[in-house]
C-alpha positions as CSV (number, residue, x, y, z in Angstrom):
1,M,-40.4,7.9,4.5
2,T,-39.3,10.1,7.2
3,E,-37.0,12.4,6.3
4,T,-34.0,12.6,9.2
5,I,-32.7,15.8,8.7
6,A,-28.9,15.7,9.5
7,D,-26.2,18.2,10.8
8,P,-24.2,19.1,7.5
9,T,-21.1,19.0,9.2
10,D,-21.2,16.1,11.2
11,D,-20.3,13.0,9.2
12,D,-21.7,10.1,11.7
13,A,-24.8,12.1,12.0
14,I,-25.2,12.4,7.7
15,D,-24.2,8.7,7.9
16,A,-27.2,7.7,10.4
17,A,-28.9,10.1,7.8
18,L,-28.4,8.1,4.8
19,V,-28.6,4.3,6.6
20,A,-31.9,5.4,7.5
21,R,-32.8,6.2,4.5
22,W,-31.6,3.1,2.8
23,R,-33.4,1.3,5.7
24,E,-36.6,2.5,4.5
25,G,-36.1,1.4,0.7
26,D,-34.3,4.8,-0.2
27,E,-31.8,3.5,-2.9
28,R,-30.2,7.0,-3.5
29,A,-29.2,6.8,0.0
30,A,-27.1,3.7,-1.0
31,T,-25.6,5.6,-3.9
32,E,-24.7,8.8,-2.1
33,L,-23.1,6.4,1.4
34,V,-21.1,4.9,-2.1
35,R,-19.9,8.2,-3.0
36,R,-19.0,10.0,-0.2
37,H,-17.3,6.1,1.3
38,A,-15.4,4.4,-2.2
39,P,-12.4,7.1,-2.6
40,A,-11.4,6.3,1.3
41,L,-11.9,2.6,1.1
42,A,-9.9,3.0,-2.3
43,R,-6.8,4.9,-0.2
44,F,-7.1,2.1,2.3
45,A,-7.1,-0.7,0.0
46,S,-3.8,0.8,-1.6
47,S,-2.4,1.2,1.7
48,L,-3.4,-2.3,2.7
49,G,-0.9,-3.0,-0.8
50,E,-3.6,-3.6,-3.1
51,R,-3.2,-2.5,-6.3
52,V,-4.9,-4.7,-8.7
53,E,-8.5,-4.6,-7.8
54,V,-8.7,-2.3,-5.8
55,E,-12.4,-1.0,-7.6
56,E,-13.5,-4.6,-7.2
57,L,-12.0,-4.6,-3.6
58,V,-14.2,-1.6,-2.7
59,Q,-17.7,-2.9,-4.7
60,D,-17.7,-6.1,-2.5
61,T,-17.0,-4.0,1.0
62,F,-20.2,-2.0,-0.3
63,V,-21.7,-5.4,-1.1
64,R,-20.8,-6.8,2.2
65,A,-22.1,-4.0,3.9
66,F,-25.6,-3.1,2.2
67,Q,-26.3,-7.2,3.2
68,A,-25.4,-6.6,6.8
69,L,-26.4,-3.2,7.2
70,D,-29.6,-4.1,9.4
71,G,-27.0,-5.5,12.1
72,F,-24.7,-2.2,12.1
73,R,-25.0,-0.5,15.7
74,A,-23.2,2.3,14.9
75,D,-21.0,1.5,17.7
76,S,-18.4,3.4,15.7
77,S,-18.6,5.4,12.7
78,L,-19.7,3.7,9.5
79,R,-16.4,4.3,7.6
80,T,-14.3,2.6,10.8
81,W,-16.8,-0.5,9.7
82,L,-16.6,-0.1,6.0
83,F,-13.2,0.1,6.8
84,T,-12.9,-3.1,9.0
85,I,-15.1,-5.3,6.2
86,E,-12.6,-4.3,3.5
87,R,-10.1,-5.6,5.7
88,R,-10.8,-8.8,6.3
89,L,-11.9,-9.0,2.4
90,V,-8.2,-8.3,2.1
91,L,-7.1,-11.1,4.3
92,D,-9.2,-13.5,3.2
93,R,-8.4,-13.0,-1.0
94,R,-4.6,-13.3,0.5
95,R,-5.4,-16.5,2.8
96,A,-7.1,-17.5,-0.5
97,A,-4.5,-16.9,-3.1
98,A,-1.8,-18.6,-0.8
99,R,-3.8,-21.4,-1.0
100,R,-4.4,-21.4,-4.6
101,R,-0.6,-21.1,-5.0
102,T,0.2,-23.8,-2.3
103,R,-2.4,-26.3,-4.4
104,E,-0.8,-25.1,-8.0
105,A,2.8,-25.8,-6.5
106,D,2.0,-28.8,-5.4
107,E,0.2,-29.7,-8.5
108,E,4.0,-28.4,-10.7
109,A,5.7,-31.1,-8.0
110,D,3.2,-34.0,-9.1
111,A,4.2,-32.9,-12.6
112,A,7.6,-33.0,-12.5
113,V,9.6,-34.8,-15.4
114,E,10.9,-38.9,-14.6
115,H,13.6,-39.0,-13.1
116,T,16.1,-42.6,-12.5
117,A,15.3,-45.1,-10.1
118,L,17.9,-43.4,-7.8
119,D,16.7,-39.7,-8.5
120,A,13.5,-41.0,-7.2
121,V,15.0,-43.1,-3.8
122,V,16.8,-39.7,-2.7
123,A,14.0,-36.9,-4.2
124,D,10.8,-39.6,-1.9
125,E,14.1,-39.5,1.3
126,T,14.5,-35.8,0.6
127,Q,10.9,-34.9,0.9
128,A,10.1,-37.3,3.6
129,R,12.9,-35.3,5.9
130,L,11.9,-31.8,4.7
131,T,7.6,-32.8,5.5
132,A,9.1,-34.5,8.8
133,A,10.7,-31.3,9.9
134,L,8.3,-28.8,8.6
135,G,6.0,-31.1,10.9
136,R,8.2,-29.9,13.6
137,L,7.8,-26.2,13.6
138,T,5.5,-24.7,15.6
139,P,2.5,-23.6,14.3
140,M,3.6,-19.9,13.2
141,Q,7.1,-21.1,12.5
142,R,5.5,-22.9,9.6
143,E,2.6,-20.6,8.4
144,V,6.1,-17.8,8.1
145,F,8.7,-20.4,6.3
146,T,5.7,-21.5,4.4
147,L,4.9,-17.6,2.9
148,R,8.4,-16.4,3.0
149,V,9.9,-19.5,1.1
150,G,6.8,-21.0,-0.8
151,E,5.2,-18.1,-1.5
152,G,7.7,-15.2,-1.8
153,R,6.0,-12.8,0.6
154,S,7.7,-10.2,2.0
155,Y,7.7,-10.0,6.0
156,R,5.5,-7.3,6.1
157,E,3.0,-9.2,4.1
158,I,3.7,-11.8,6.3
159,A,3.4,-9.9,9.0
160,E,-0.3,-8.5,7.8
161,I,-1.5,-12.3,6.9
162,A,-0.4,-13.8,10.0
163,G,-1.2,-10.9,12.4
164,T,1.8,-10.0,14.2
165,T,4.6,-7.7,13.9
166,E,7.0,-7.5,10.8
167,G,10.1,-8.0,13.4
168,A,8.2,-10.8,14.9
169,A,7.6,-12.0,11.3
170,R,11.9,-12.5,10.8
171,V,12.6,-13.7,13.9
172,H,9.9,-16.3,13.2
173,Y,11.1,-17.1,9.8
174,H,15.2,-16.9,11.2
175,N,14.3,-19.7,13.8
176,A,12.1,-21.9,11.3
177,V,15.2,-22.0,9.0
178,R,17.4,-22.7,11.4
179,A,15.0,-25.8,12.9
180,M,14.3,-27.1,9.6
181,K,18.6,-27.2,9.0
182,E,19.0,-29.1,12.2
183,F,16.2,-31.4,11.9
184,V,16.8,-32.1,8.1
185,D,20.9,-32.8,9.1
186,A,20.2,-34.8,11.7
């Protein structure tokens, strides 16, 4: 095993040496990489709004990173690469949670209590109008409307999920609400 000597003040050089040691089979190098970067990843996860599963998110980030470390080309610092992996994990989890909530809401709607025949007809007509109105929205309006109304997300969260600004999310929501009212009332 070759020992790479790094400048003790150059974080990128230290990380490069630890990556090289890990690639050569030194498990202690992985432990050192985790020790060096886990606190920053935990802070970053918190800044993205994660509160409950921060430790699990940091662990998952390292799992993904170590699985892909052979492909790490060092175009950016290791920490930047780790932040990118963690951000993608956060977005993936949010999308999965949103899909899960939508599915649960659909299941709850299917389990609604019995209605009279007239209630059923009115409900079916209303649902058809809402579905048609939702289908007329642009994809971005539909996404923002669903995240705000169906998921109760804040504009900040919607902006993160949709890859836009908070102001743009507000505008898309406002336009979607206006369009939905027009479509339903027509």
